[in-house]
C-alpha positions in Angstrom: -90.1 -13.1 66.3 -87.9 -15.7 67.9 -86.9 -17.1 64.5 -85.7 -13.7 63.2 -83.6 -13.1 66.2 -82.0 -16.5 65.8 -81.1 -15.8 62.2 -79.5 -12.5 63.1 -77.5 -14.0 66.0 -76.0 -16.7 63.8 -72.5 -15.8 62.6 -71.9 -15.0 58.9 -70.4 -17.8 57.1 -66.9 -17.1 55.5 -66.2 -17.9 51.9 -64.0 -20.9 51.3 -60.4 -19.7 51.0 -58.2 -20.7 48.1 -55.8 -23.5 48.6 -52.6 -22.4 50.3 -54.1 -19.3 51.9 -53.2 -19.0 55.5 -56.0 -20.0 57.9 -57.2 -17.6 60.5 -54.9 -17.8 63.5 -51.9 -19.2 61.6 -48.6 -17.4 62.0 -46.9 -15.8 59.0 -44.0 -18.1 59.3 -46.2 -21.1 59.1 -48.0 -19.7 56.1 -44.8 -19.0 54.3 -43.6 -22.5 55.0 -46.7 -24.0 53.7 -46.6 -22.0 50.6 -43.0 -22.8 49.8 -43.5 -26.4 50.4 -46.5 -26.7 48.2 -46.8 -28.7 45.0 -45.2 -27.4 41.7 -42.0 -26.0 43.2 -38.9 -27.3 41.4 -36.7 -29.4 43.5 -33.1 -28.2 43.7 -30.5 -30.9 43.2 -27.4 -31.9 41.2 -29.2 -32.3 38.0 -30.4 -28.7 38.1 -26.8 -27.4 38.6 -25.5 -29.4 35.6 -28.2 -27.9 33.4 -27.3 -24.4 34.5 -23.6 -25.0 33.7 -24.5 -26.4 30.2 -26.6 -23.4 29.5 -23.8 -21.1 30.6 -21.3 -23.0 28.3 -23.8 -22.8 25.4 -24.3 -19.1 25.9 -20.5 -18.6 26.1 -20.0 -20.6 22.9 -22.7 -18.7 21.1 -21.2 -15.4 22.3 -17.8 -16.3 20.9 -19.0 -17.3 17.5 -19.9 -13.6 16.4 -16.4 -12.5 17.4 -14.7 -15.1 15.3 -17.1 -14.3 12.4 -16.3 -10.6 12.7 -12.6 -11.2 12.8 -12.8 -13.3 9.6 -14.9 -10.6 7.9 -12.4 -7.9 8.9 -9.5 -9.9 7.5 -11.5 -10.4 4.2 -12.1 -6.7 4.0 -8.4 -6.0 4.6 -7.5 -8.4 1.8 -10.0 -6.7 -0.5 -8.6 -3.3 0.3 -5.0 -4.5 -0.4 -6.2 -5.9 -3.7 -8.0 -2.7 -4.7 -5.0 -0.6 -3.7 -2.7 -2.7 -5.8 -5.1 -2.5 -8.8 -5.3 1.3 -8.3 -1.5 1.6 -8.4 -1.4 -0.5 -11.5 -4.0 1.7 -13.3 -2.1 4.8 -12.1 1.2 3.6 -13.5 -0.6 2.7 -16.8 -2.1 6.1 -17.0 1.2 7.8 -16.3 3.0 5.7 -19.0 0.2 6.5 -21.5 0.5 10.2 -20.7 4.2 10.1 -21.2 3.9 8.2 -24.5 1.3 10.7 -25.7 3.6 13.6 -24.8 6.5 12.0 -26.7 4.2 11.3 -29.6 2.9 14.9 -29.7 6.5 16.3 -29.6 7.6 13.9 -32.3 4.6 14.8 -34.6 5.3 18.5 -34.0 9.0 18.0 -35.0 8.1 16.0 -38.0 5.5 18.5 -39.1 7.9 21.4 -38.8 10.6 19.4 -40.7 8.1 18.5 -43.4 7.1 22.1 -43.8 10.7 23.2 -43.9 11.5 20.6 -46.6 8.5 21.8 -48.7 9.6 25.4 -48.5 13.2 24.5 -49.3 12.1 22.5 -52.4 10.0 25.5 -53.6 12.8 27.9 -53.1 15.2 25.6 -55.0 12.7 25.8 -57.9 12.6 29.6 -57.7 16.3 30.3 -57.3 17.2 30.0 -61.1 14.5 32.6 -61.8 15.9 34.9 -59.1 19.4 34.5 -60.5 18.2 35.4 -64.0 16.5 38.5 -62.6 19.7 39.5 -60.9 21.7 39.0 -64.1 19.1 41.1 -66.0 19.3 43.9 -63.5 23.1 43.9 -63.7 23.2 43.9 -67.5 20.4 46.4 -68.1 21.1 49.9 -69.1 20.2 52.6 -66.7 17.7 54.1 -69.1 16.0 50.8 -70.0 12.2 51.3 -69.6 11.9 47.7 -68.4 14.4 48.0 -65.6 12.0 49.3 -63.1 9.6 46.5 -63.8 12.3 43.8 -63.4 13.5 45.4 -60.2 9.9 45.4 -58.9 9.4 41.7 -59.7 12.7 40.9 -58.0 11.7 42.8 -54.9 8.3 41.1 -54.7 9.9 37.6 -54.9 12.4 38.5 -52.2 9.6 39.7 -50.0 7.6 36.5 -50.6 10.6 34.4 -49.6 11.1 36.5 -46.5 7.5 35.9 -45.4 8.1 32.2 -45.2 11.4 32.6 -43.4 13.9 32.4 -46.3 16.7 34.9 -46.3 19.6 35.5 -48.6 23.2 36.2 -47.6 26.2 37.5 -49.5 29.3 37.0 -47.3 31.6 39.5 -48.9 34.7 40.1 -46.8 33.9 37.3 -44.4 36.1 34.2 -43.6 35.4 31.3 -45.8 33.2 28.6 -44.1 32.7 25.4 -46.1 29.4 24.8 -44.3 28.0 28.1 -45.6 30.0 28.9 -48.7 31.0 27.2 -52.0 34.4 28.3 -53.4 34.1 28.7 -57.1 37.7 30.0 -57.5 40.7 31.4 -55.5 42.7 34.5 -56.2 45.9 35.9 -55.0 45.7 39.6 -54.0 48.8 40.6 -52.1 48.2 44.3 -52.4 44.6 44.7 -51.3 45.2 43.6 -47.7 42.8 40.6 -47.7 44.0 37.7 -45.6 44.1 34.2 -46.8 40.7 32.6 -46.7 38.7 35.8 -47.0 35.9 36.0 -49.5 36.7 38.7 -52.0 33.8 38.2 -54.5 30.3 36.7 -54.5 29.1 35.0 -57.7 25.7 34.1 -56.3 24.2 34.9 -52.9 23.3 32.0 -50.6 19.8 31.2 -49.2 18.9 29.7 -45.9 15.8 28.8 -43.9 16.6 29.1 -40.3 19.6 26.9 -39.7 19.0 25.0 -42.9 21.2 26.1 -45.8 19.1 25.9 -49.0 22.0 26.9 -51.2 25.4 27.9 -50.1 26.9 31.2 -51.4 29.1 30.8 -54.4 32.2 32.9 -53.8 35.8 33.6 -54.7 38.3 33.2 -51.9 41.7 34.9 -51.5 44.6 32.5 -51.2 
């Protein structure tokens, strides 16, 4: 019985504390001082300050490198934009010159085509004019009761209509002033009593033919003098 009481009366042993833990009864200031002064704390000194400055310089240098790289890249992009803009302007000028050359070519081809067509029509009409002149002489010399007169007149009318469809027209400038660009004087005559002025066409031997402004054959006329 006495042994059990003795075991109960003995104080409970405390677990060993970790190094650096404040002992019972220590003041907080002493514990803090002991902890801060323990092993493993870096010692502050001149060498530690130099290392900090070096790190700051290295950080500043590394921070400045991207800015310089960005500036060079921007300048390169600007040069590339200037080059592309100059190339674009060159291509635009080339396209405009090509378009102008094509328009001039198209107009020239249209003029040449129209001129070639006009020359072809004029050549064909020149081949037909002798036949037309002979039909006119036949109509003028035929008797009124000639059974062939109506047929000849019909052929002459069809030929005239065919020439009109391609733009050819005849003109007989009786009573007009003589124009050497349009008329060919076959003879002159003096007619003081009929009231014609000098240079007036008093007779038409053969009518003229023209295609637009082009004279295929001038009118052959007699002019008063």
